[in-house]
Steps between C-alpha positions, in 0.01 A plus 500: 500500500638838404254722678193468724267792566189528715270796439258549791180699452455807717188701573500860381214754489497508116461122469119497483502784245740303279272194511180697432658673200564160339155355560430167664820334611591182681579514869850651542794266535704503817803531273705304256838336473750487218749218467774563245687213338731450203305268269799278431579464870137426582480230234822339622395503865150368431656203318666377821338299781611768748342772290171313475499440877575867558211607276265262684607646836455854364142424393422337834629808684315743272174312563519619862442864399385508134147426385599326174139497375498882499858559388672536167842387382671570170837537334583845369758731353550837665487814284640799692380840380624718784783401735620777725 
């Protein structure tokens, strides 16, 4: 893993105004996490018994605090437009 980020939601006075301006929205998330991997490293690790065991343990741990039925997961490529 190259990088791991947790983004926790906070409550601000403008929050309800933001939601109303966009119409009906789902209940707000508590936050999200980003796990950054090199694709080649991830493929190599997941091909090993240790890597598969590690992934299984990760999922078991995440199940303690993530509602998988209401969560999303996807692979992505970041496009940075402003980086100050």
